[in-house]
C-alpha positions as CSV (number, residue, x, y, z in Angstrom):
1,M,74.4,-50.7,-46.8
2,L,71.3,-52.0,-47.3
3,T,69.2,-52.1,-43.9
4,T,65.5,-53.8,-44.3
5,G,62.3,-53.9,-42.7
6,R,58.5,-53.6,-42.2
7,V,56.3,-50.6,-43.5
8,L,53.0,-50.4,-41.4
9,E,50.4,-51.4,-44.0
10,H,52.0,-54.8,-44.5
11,Y,52.7,-57.9,-42.8
12,H,55.1,-60.2,-43.3
13,G,55.6,-61.3,-47.0
14,G,53.1,-59.8,-48.2
15,T,50.9,-62.7,-48.9
16,M,48.2,-61.9,-47.1
17,S,48.1,-58.3,-46.0
18,R,48.9,-57.2,-50.4
19,R,45.3,-59.4,-51.4
20,V,43.5,-56.4,-49.3
21,T,43.1,-54.1,-52.2
22,A,43.0,-50.9,-49.5
23,R,46.3,-51.8,-48.5
24,D,47.9,-52.4,-51.7
25,W,46.6,-49.5,-53.1
26,L,48.5,-47.8,-50.0
27,V,51.3,-49.1,-50.7
28,P,51.4,-51.4,-54.1
29,E,55.2,-51.2,-54.6
30,A,58.5,-52.1,-53.0
31,V,61.1,-48.7,-52.8
32,A,64.0,-48.1,-51.7
33,E,64.5,-45.7,-49.5
34,L,67.8,-43.4,-50.2
35,H,69.6,-40.1,-49.0
36,P,69.5,-37.4,-51.3
37,A,73.3,-36.6,-51.3
38,D,73.3,-40.7,-52.2
39,A,71.3,-40.8,-54.6
40,M,72.4,-37.8,-56.7
41,R,76.4,-39.6,-56.2
42,A,74.8,-42.3,-57.9
43,G,72.8,-40.8,-60.3
44,V,69.1,-41.4,-59.1
45,T,66.4,-39.3,-58.7
46,D,63.3,-39.6,-56.9
47,G,60.6,-41.9,-58.0
48,A,62.8,-43.1,-61.0
49,G,64.3,-46.7,-61.3
50,V,67.0,-48.3,-59.0
51,R,69.2,-51.5,-58.9
52,L,70.4,-52.5,-55.7
53,R,73.0,-55.3,-56.3
54,S,74.5,-57.3,-53.6
55,R,77.0,-60.2,-53.8
56,R,74.0,-62.8,-54.1
57,G,71.6,-61.0,-56.9
58,A,69.8,-57.7,-57.5
59,V,66.4,-56.5,-57.1
60,T,65.4,-53.7,-59.2
61,A,62.8,-51.2,-57.4
62,R,61.3,-47.4,-57.6
63,A,63.4,-45.4,-55.4
64,R,62.1,-42.9,-52.7
65,L,64.7,-40.1,-51.8
66,T,64.3,-38.7,-48.2
67,G,66.5,-36.6,-45.1
68,G,65.2,-38.7,-42.4
69,I,67.5,-42.2,-43.4
70,T,70.9,-41.8,-42.4
71,P,73.1,-41.3,-45.4
72,G,74.8,-44.4,-46.6
73,T,72.0,-46.4,-45.9
74,V,69.2,-47.5,-47.9
75,F,66.5,-49.1,-46.6
76,M,64.0,-51.6,-47.9
77,P,61.0,-53.6,-47.4
78,F,60.8,-57.4,-47.1
79,H,56.9,-57.5,-48.4
80,F,57.5,-57.4,-51.9
81,A,58.1,-61.4,-53.7
82,E,58.6,-59.2,-56.8
83,A,61.1,-57.2,-55.6
84,A,62.5,-59.7,-52.7
85,A,65.6,-57.6,-50.4
86,N,66.0,-61.1,-48.9
87,L,68.0,-62.1,-51.8
88,L,70.0,-59.1,-51.4
89,T,71.1,-60.1,-48.0
90,H,72.9,-63.2,-47.0
91,A,71.5,-66.5,-45.0
92,A,73.8,-67.1,-42.7
93,L,72.6,-68.0,-38.8
94,D,73.4,-66.7,-35.8
95,P,74.8,-70.2,-33.7
96,V,73.2,-69.3,-30.3
97,A,69.3,-67.6,-31.7
98,K,69.5,-69.7,-35.4
99,I,67.8,-66.5,-36.6
100,P,69.2,-65.6,-40.5
101,E,71.0,-62.2,-41.0
102,Y,68.1,-60.8,-43.1
103,K,68.5,-57.4,-41.5
104,A,71.8,-55.8,-43.6
105,C,74.1,-56.3,-46.2
106,A,77.1,-53.5,-48.2
107,V,75.1,-52.9,-51.7
108,A,75.7,-50.9,-55.2
109,V,73.5,-48.2,-56.3
110,E,72.8,-47.6,-59.5
111,P,69.9,-46.3,-62.3
112,A,67.8,-49.1,-63.7
113,Q,64.5,-48.8,-65.6
114,V,62.1,-50.5,-64.0
115,A,57.8,-51.1,-65.2
116,G,57.6,-53.2,-62.2
117,A,60.8,-54.5,-59.8
118,A,62.4,-57.2,-60.5
119,C,65.0,-59.7,-59.0
120,E,68.5,-60.9,-60.8
121,E,70.2,-63.7,-59.7
122,P,74.0,-63.6,-59.4
123,R,76.6,-63.7,-62.3
């Protein structure tokens, strides 16, 4: 299950905060945080490329393994246009608040080559 969110160093889509050299130096690229047990099952190692695929598309990023995330969960920030996590999630709106379902969706996790991050349209 993918969940998306923020990192301290960047703001919203990163269009402004990623222009600040010091902030972008601290967090220069998108990462996908995975529990080590999930990464081992998927054949992904720490710092290696990982491809997250949902019914809506696929995104590649660098894997960060951490025991601080619940097994079965992948976290990815949404600040990086080159690895746009929200391309994986569903844009359906809550009928009352009109807020999109950008926070969670099912994804497949697989090893990938990553020079930088990339986004793909669904096949």
